[in-house]
N, CA, C and O atoms as CSV, one atom per row, in Angstrom:
chain,resi,resn,atom,element,x,y,z
A,1,UNK,N,N,-48.016,-82.347,-28.397
A,1,UNK,CA,C,-46.936,-82.223,-28.855
A,1,UNK,C,C,-47.383,-80.852,-29.418
A,1,UNK,O,O,-48.560,-80.682,-29.739
A,2,UNK,N,N,-46.382,-79.792,-29.552
A,2,UNK,CA,C,-46.960,-78.413,-30.366
A,2,UNK,C,C,-47.340,-78.462,-31.962
A,2,UNK,O,O,-47.130,-79.461,-32.650
A,3,UNK,N,N,-47.729,-77.660,-32.291
A,3,UNK,CA,C,-47.818,-77.800,-33.048
A,3,UNK,C,C,-46.693,-76.621,-34.065
A,3,UNK,O,O,-45.768,-76.086,-33.453
A,4,UNK,N,N,-46.843,-76.369,-35.298
A,4,UNK,CA,C,-45.842,-75.493,-36.288
A,4,UNK,C,C,-46.138,-73.958,-35.059
A,4,UNK,O,O,-47.099,-74.168,-34.318
A,5,UNK,N,N,-45.689,-73.073,-34.912
A,5,UNK,CA,C,-45.453,-72.248,-34.517
A,5,UNK,C,C,-45.594,-70.801,-35.895
A,5,UNK,O,O,-44.866,-70.728,-36.885
A,6,UNK,N,N,-46.905,-69.661,-35.476
A,6,UNK,CA,C,-46.700,-69.253,-36.548
A,6,UNK,C,C,-45.629,-67.969,-36.269
A,6,UNK,O,O,-45.087,-67.949,-35.163
A,7,UNK,N,N,-45.354,-67.055,-37.098
A,7,UNK,CA,C,-43.874,-66.553,-37.194
A,7,UNK,C,C,-45.027,-64.993,-36.569
A,7,UNK,O,O,-46.205,-64.913,-36.919
A,8,UNK,N,N,-44.290,-63.843,-35.566
A,8,UNK,CA,C,-45.101,-63.110,-34.974
A,8,UNK,C,C,-44.817,-61.654,-36.171
A,8,UNK,O,O,-43.919,-61.211,-36.887
A,9,UNK,N,N,-46.014,-61.393,-35.846
A,9,UNK,CA,C,-45.948,-59.882,-37.205
A,9,UNK,C,C,-45.085,-58.944,-36.831
A,9,UNK,O,O,-44.711,-58.647,-35.697
A,10,UNK,N,N,-44.750,-58.426,-38.032
A,10,UNK,CA,C,-43.055,-57.620,-37.993
A,10,UNK,C,C,-44.112,-55.861,-36.894
A,10,UNK,O,O,-43.358,-54.990,-36.461
A,11,UNK,N,N,-45.469,-55.702,-36.686
A,11,UNK,CA,C,-45.093,-54.759,-35.979
A,11,UNK,C,C,-45.336,-54.825,-34.401
A,11,UNK,O,O,-45.489,-53.912,-33.589
A,12,UNK,N,N,-45.318,-56.454,-34.211
A,12,UNK,CA,C,-46.189,-56.756,-32.722
A,12,UNK,C,C,-44.403,-57.637,-32.463
A,12,UNK,O,O,-44.277,-58.596,-31.701
A,13,UNK,N,N,-43.242,-57.044,-33.261
A,13,UNK,CA,C,-41.900,-57.634,-32.450
A,13,UNK,C,C,-41.430,-56.596,-31.306
A,13,UNK,O,O,-41.521,-55.368,-31.273
A,14,UNK,N,N,-41.137,-57.101,-30.798
A,14,UNK,CA,C,-40.067,-56.568,-29.520
A,14,UNK,C,C,-38.751,-56.303,-30.318
A,14,UNK,O,O,-38.118,-57.067,-31.046
A,15,UNK,N,N,-38.434,-54.515,-29.848
A,15,UNK,CA,C,-37.498,-53.680,-30.532
A,15,UNK,C,C,-36.458,-53.883,-29.106
A,15,UNK,O,O,-36.872,-54.245,-28.004
A,16,UNK,N,N,-35.247,-53.603,-29.392
A,16,UNK,CA,C,-34.409,-53.648,-28.994
A,16,UNK,C,C,-33.896,-51.677,-28.428
A,16,UNK,O,O,-33.789,-50.800,-29.285
A,17,UNK,N,N,-33.729,-51.471,-27.322
A,17,UNK,CA,C,-33.291,-50.236,-27.035
A,17,UNK,C,C,-32.060,-49.668,-28.296
A,17,UNK,O,O,-32.184,-48.599,-28.894
A,18,UNK,N,N,-30.776,-50.753,-28.532
A,18,UNK,CA,C,-30.090,-50.030,-29.267
A,18,UNK,C,C,-30.932,-49.852,-31.129
A,18,UNK,O,O,-30.669,-48.902,-31.866
A,19,UNK,N,N,-31.760,-50.823,-31.454
A,19,UNK,CA,C,-32.137,-51.010,-32.459
A,19,UNK,C,C,-33.032,-49.447,-32.588
A,19,UNK,O,O,-33.103,-48.668,-33.539
A,20,UNK,N,N,-33.554,-49.395,-31.428
A,20,UNK,CA,C,-34.488,-48.036,-32.185
A,20,UNK,C,C,-33.425,-46.754,-31.177
A,20,UNK,O,O,-34.040,-46.301,-30.212
A,21,UNK,N,N,-32.299,-46.330,-31.319
A,21,UNK,CA,C,-31.573,-45.637,-31.756
A,21,UNK,C,C,-30.989,-45.366,-32.403
A,21,UNK,O,O,-30.813,-44.207,-32.777
A,22,UNK,N,N,-30.140,-46.903,-33.018
A,22,UNK,CA,C,-29.431,-46.941,-34.316
A,22,UNK,C,C,-30.010,-47.686,-35.396
A,22,UNK,O,O,-29.228,-48.279,-36.140
A,23,UNK,N,N,-31.102,-47.753,-35.589
A,23,UNK,CA,C,-31.352,-49.279,-36.282
A,23,UNK,C,C,-32.120,-48.410,-37.442
A,23,UNK,O,O,-32.343,-47.235,-37.153
A,24,UNK,N,N,-32.411,-48.732,-38.322
A,24,UNK,CA,C,-33.699,-48.409,-39.532
A,24,UNK,C,C,-33.401,-49.070,-40.942
A,24,UNK,O,O,-32.726,-50.085,-41.110
A,25,UNK,N,N,-33.898,-48.468,-41.731
A,25,UNK,CA,C,-33.785,-49.738,-43.000
A,25,UNK,C,C,-33.843,-48.188,-44.089
A,25,UNK,O,O,-34.423,-47.105,-44.164
A,26,UNK,N,N,-32.354,-49.373,-45.096
A,26,UNK,CA,C,-32.276,-48.447,-46.221
A,26,UNK,C,C,-32.926,-48.965,-47.477
A,26,UNK,O,O,-32.668,-50.068,-47.960
A,27,UNK,N,N,-33.641,-48.249,-47.893
A,27,UNK,CA,C,-34.168,-48.206,-48.881
A,27,UNK,C,C,-33.513,-48.091,-50.306
A,27,UNK,O,O,-33.069,-46.946,-50.380
A,28,UNK,N,N,-33.235,-48.845,-51.583
A,28,UNK,CA,C,-32.994,-49.190,-52.784
A,28,UNK,C,C,-33.658,-48.988,-53.483
A,28,UNK,O,O,-34.732,-49.334,-52.991
A,29,UNK,N,N,-33.921,-48.399,-54.984
A,29,UNK,CA,C,-34.652,-48.118,-55.887
A,29,UNK,C,C,-33.923,-48.400,-57.219
A,29,UNK,O,O,-32.925,-47.761,-57.555
A,30,UNK,N,N,-34.426,-49.311,-57.906
A,30,UNK,CA,C,-33.527,-49.320,-59.086
A,30,UNK,C,C,-34.904,-49.592,-60.009
A,30,UNK,O,O,-36.041,-49.973,-59.732
A,31,UNK,N,N,-33.980,-49.064,-61.676
A,31,UNK,CA,C,-34.789,-48.641,-62.186
A,31,UNK,C,C,-34.612,-49.477,-63.591
A,31,UNK,O,O,-33.451,-49.198,-63.890
A,32,UNK,N,N,-35.063,-50.261,-64.520
A,32,UNK,CA,C,-34.170,-51.097,-65.559
A,32,UNK,C,C,-34.494,-50.013,-66.507
A,32,UNK,O,O,-35.566,-49.435,-66.328
A,33,UNK,N,N,-33.613,-49.583,-67.650
A,33,UNK,CA,C,-33.179,-48.735,-68.494
A,33,UNK,C,C,-34.129,-48.967,-70.031
A,33,UNK,O,O,-34.362,-48.146,-70.918
A,34,UNK,N,N,-34.558,-50.475,-69.909
A,34,UNK,CA,C,-35.012,-51.353,-71.023
A,34,UNK,C,C,-36.862,-51.261,-70.554
A,34,UNK,O,O,-37.743,-50.749,-71.245
A,35,UNK,N,N,-36.943,-51.580,-69.903
A,35,UNK,CA,C,-38.496,-51.724,-69.863
A,35,UNK,C,C,-39.207,-51.056,-68.875
A,35,UNK,O,O,-40.398,-51.189,-68.589
A,36,UNK,N,N,-38.052,-50.043,-68.185
A,36,UNK,CA,C,-38.968,-49.096,-66.985
A,36,UNK,C,C,-39.230,-49.821,-65.557
A,36,UNK,O,O,-39.593,-49.219,-64.546
A,37,UNK,N,N,-38.963,-51.348,-65.654
A,37,UNK,CA,C,-39.564,-51.620,-64.522
A,37,UNK,C,C,-38.715,-50.983,-62.980
A,37,UNK,O,O,-37.510,-50.849,-62.768
A,38,UNK,N,N,-39.920,-50.685,-62.081
A,38,UNK,CA,C,-39.064,-50.184,-60.842
A,38,UNK,C,C,-39.066,-51.191,-59.726
A,38,UNK,O,O,-40.106,-51.781,-59.436
A,39,UNK,N,N,-37.844,-51.426,-59.040
A,39,UNK,CA,C,-37.532,-52.227,-58.311
A,39,UNK,C,C,-37.221,-51.716,-56.705
A,39,UNK,O,O,-36.129,-51.235,-56.402
A,40,UNK,N,N,-37.981,-51.832,-56.033
A,40,UNK,CA,C,-37.881,-51.192,-54.276
A,40,UNK,C,C,-37.650,-52.331,-53.177
A,40,UNK,O,O,-38.627,-52.965,-52.778
A,41,UNK,N,N,-36.052,-52.668,-52.559
A,41,UNK,CA,C,-35.533,-53.350,-51.998
A,41,UNK,C,C,-35.386,-52.212,-50.353
A,41,UNK,O,O,-35.313,-50.987,-50.250
A,42,UNK,N,N,-35.391,-53.036,-49.561
A,42,UNK,CA,C,-35.147,-52.489,-48.029
A,42,UNK,C,C,-34.548,-53.606,-47.437
A,42,UNK,O,O,-34.978,-54.758,-47.379
A,43,UNK,N,N,-33.253,-53.019,-46.898
A,43,UNK,CA,C,-32.353,-53.810,-46.137
A,43,UNK,C,C,-32.516,-53.298,-44.546
A,43,UNK,O,O,-32.826,-52.114,-44.412
A,44,UNK,N,N,-32.341,-54.052,-43.399
A,44,UNK,CA,C,-31.790,-53.337,-42.095
A,44,UNK,C,C,-30.635,-53.099,-42.119
A,44,UNK,O,O,-29.892,-53.613,-42.955
A,45,UNK,N,N,-30.248,-52.310,-41.254
A,45,UNK,CA,C,-29.089,-51.738,-40.959
A,45,UNK,C,C,-28.855,-51.351,-39.462
A,45,UNK,O,O,-29.983,-51.272,-38.975
A,46,UNK,N,N,-27.637,-50.989,-38.213
A,46,UNK,CA,C,-27.524,-50.367,-37.556
A,46,UNK,C,C,-26.076,-49.011,-37.972
A,46,UNK,O,O,-25.031,-49.141,-38.611
A,47,UNK,N,N,-26.532,-48.106,-37.435
A,47,UNK,CA,C,-25.264,-47.342,-37.423
A,47,UNK,C,C,-24.528,-46.687,-36.076
A,47,UNK,O,O,-25.280,-46.460,-35.128
A,48,UNK,N,N,-23.563,-46.467,-35.969
A,48,UNK,CA,C,-23.442,-45.573,-35.111
A,48,UNK,C,C,-21.691,-44.717,-35.855
A,48,UNK,O,O,-20.635,-45.234,-36.219
A,49,UNK,N,N,-22.176,-43.217,-35.793
A,49,UNK,CA,C,-20.663,-42.688,-36.259
A,49,UNK,C,C,-20.390,-42.140,-35.460
A,49,UNK,O,O,-21.134,-41.554,-34.673
A,50,UNK,N,N,-18.402,-42.233,-35.466
A,50,UNK,CA,C,-17.920,-41.844,-34.600
A,50,UNK,C,C,-17.312,-40.260,-35.352
A,50,UNK,O,O,-17.511,-39.912,-36.516
A,51,UNK,N,N,-16.587,-39.538,-34.351
A,51,UNK,CA,C,-15.503,-38.464,-34.799
A,51,UNK,C,C,-14.330,-39.379,-34.861
A,51,UNK,O,O,-14.256,-40.063,-33.840
A,52,UNK,N,N,-13.663,-39.545,-35.478
A,52,UNK,CA,C,-11.626,-39.813,-35.460
A,52,UNK,C,C,-10.477,-38.127,-35.542
A,52,UNK,O,O,-9.267,-37.950,-35.683
A,53,UNK,N,N,-11.403,-37.406,-35.406
A,53,UNK,CA,C,-10.334,-36.074,-35.225
A,53,UNK,C,C,-9.609,-35.933,-34.265
A,53,UNK,O,O,-10.108,-35.913,-33.140
A,54,UNK,N,N,-8.478,-35.821,-34.420
A,54,UNK,CA,C,-7.314,-35.978,-32.863
A,54,UNK,C,C,-7.472,-34.938,-31.918
A,54,UNK,O,O,-7.191,-35.103,-30.731
A,55,UNK,N,N,-7.898,-33.897,-32.367
A,55,UNK,CA,C,-8.654,-32.701,-31.906
A,55,UNK,C,C,-10.100,-33.143,-30.748
A,55,UNK,O,O,-10.473,-32.567,-29.725
A,56,UNK,N,N,-10.489,-34.025,-31.238
A,56,UNK,CA,C,-11.863,-34.587,-30.549
A,56,UNK,C,C,-11.578,-35.091,-29.387
A,56,UNK,O,O,-12.464,-34.870,-28.560
A,57,UNK,N,N,-9.986,-36.149,-28.692
A,57,UNK,CA,C,-9.691,-36.918,-27.996
A,57,UNK,C,C,-8.464,-36.053,-27.368
A,57,UNK,O,O,-7.900,-36.250,-26.292
A,58,UNK,N,N,-8.275,-35.313,-28.074
A,58,UNK,CA,C,-6.604,-34.569,-27.284
A,58,UNK,C,C,-7.295,-34.145,-25.876
A,58,UNK,O,O,-8.353,-33.591,-25.576
A,59,UNK,N,N,-6.166,-34.681,-25.141
A,59,UNK,CA,C,-6.536,-34.122,-23.530
A,59,UNK,C,C,-5.076,-33.141,-22.723
A,59,UNK,O,O,-4.051,-33.563,-22.189
A,60,UNK,N,N,-5.653,-31.507,-22.981
A,60,UNK,CA,C,-4.301,-30.900,-22.186
A,60,UNK,C,C,-4.369,-31.086,-20.519
A,60,UNK,O,O,-5.185,-31.550,-19.723
A,61,UNK,N,N,-3.029,-30.453,-20.444
A,61,UNK,CA,C,-2.956,-30.612,-19.125
A,61,UNK,C,C,-3.591,-29.325,-18.762
A,61,UNK,O,O,-3.711,-28.343,-19.494
A,62,UNK,N,N,-4.026,-29.471,-17.398
A,62,UNK,CA,C,-4.859,-28.516,-16.279
A,62,UNK,C,C,-4.000,-26.787,-16.789
A,62,UNK,O,O,-4.520,-25.758,-17.220
A,63,UNK,N,N,-2.704,-27.083,-16.523
A,63,UNK,CA,C,-1.777,-25.853,-16.150
A,63,UNK,C,C,-2.156,-25.111,-17.911
A,63,UNK,O,O,-2.599,-23.982,-18.124
A,64,UNK,N,N,-1.792,-26.213,-18.989
A,64,UNK,CA,C,-2.193,-25.438,-20.473
A,64,UNK,C,C,-3.346,-24.622,-20.705
A,64,UNK,O,O,-3.390,-23.687,-21.505
A,65,UNK,N,N,-4.414,-25.076,-19.858
A,65,UNK,CA,C,-5.998,-24.652,-20.001
A,65,UNK,C,C,-6.097,-23.328,-19.288
A,65,UNK,O,O,-6.551,-22.206,-19.514
A,66,UNK,N,N,-5.594,-23.837,-18.520
A,66,UNK,CA,C,-5.493,-22.101,-17.161
A,66,UNK,C,C,-4.831,-21.462,-17.899
A,66,UNK,O,O,-5.694,-20.749,-18.413
A,67,UNK,N,N,-3.580,-21.086,-18.500
A,67,UNK,CA,C,-3.060,-20.500,-19.328
A,67,UNK,C,C,-3.697,-19.904,-20.382
A,67,UNK,O,O,-3.774,-18.678,-20.468
A,68,UNK,N,N,-4.139,-20.616,-21.153
A,68,UNK,CA,C,-4.782,-20.110,-22.142
A,68,UNK,C,C,-6.276,-19.577,-22.026
A,68,UNK,O,O,-7.068,-19.209,-22.894
A,69,UNK,N,N,-6.411,-19.701,-20.171
A,69,UNK,CA,C,-7.861,-19.126,-20.357
A,69,UNK,C,C,-7.662,-17.735,-19.803
A,69,UNK,O,O,-8.559,-16.892,-19.832
A,70,UNK,N,N,-6.320,-17.491,-19.237
A,70,UNK,CA,C,-5.980,-16.459,-18.468
A,70,UNK,C,C,-5.245,-15.709,-19.433
A,70,UNK,O,O,-4.690,-14.666,-19.087
A,71,UNK,N,N,-5.158,-16.275,-21.024
A,71,UNK,CA,C,-4.516,-14.998,-21.839
A,71,UNK,C,C,-6.043,-14.176,-22.555
A,71,UNK,O,O,-6.177,-13.069,-23.075
A,72,UNK,N,N,-6.987,-15.242,-22.304
A,72,UNK,CA,C,-8.218,-14.942,-22.918
A,72,UNK,C,C,-9.261,-13.158,-22.291
A,72,UNK,O,O,-9.990,-12.344,-22.858
A,73,UNK,N,N,-8.710,-13.342,-20.865
A,73,UNK,CA,C,-8.975,-12.625,-20.235
A,73,UNK,C,C,-8.172,-11.110,-20.006
A,73,UNK,O,O,-8.605,-10.300,-19.186
């Protein structure tokens, strides 16, 4: 029979590739105005920023691209 398992220390845990690329910790610092006590909290997060501008996704026809290129020459 197995006894209770000890938690794995954070520095020894395996981190996935996605967490390495897009993960992090968000630090929040809160200062009480009355007693000036400082509280620190840390939250894990994953972030992936994507552009939503229309010109980033617009695909022109090859004919139009050739015309634009010819005008530049």
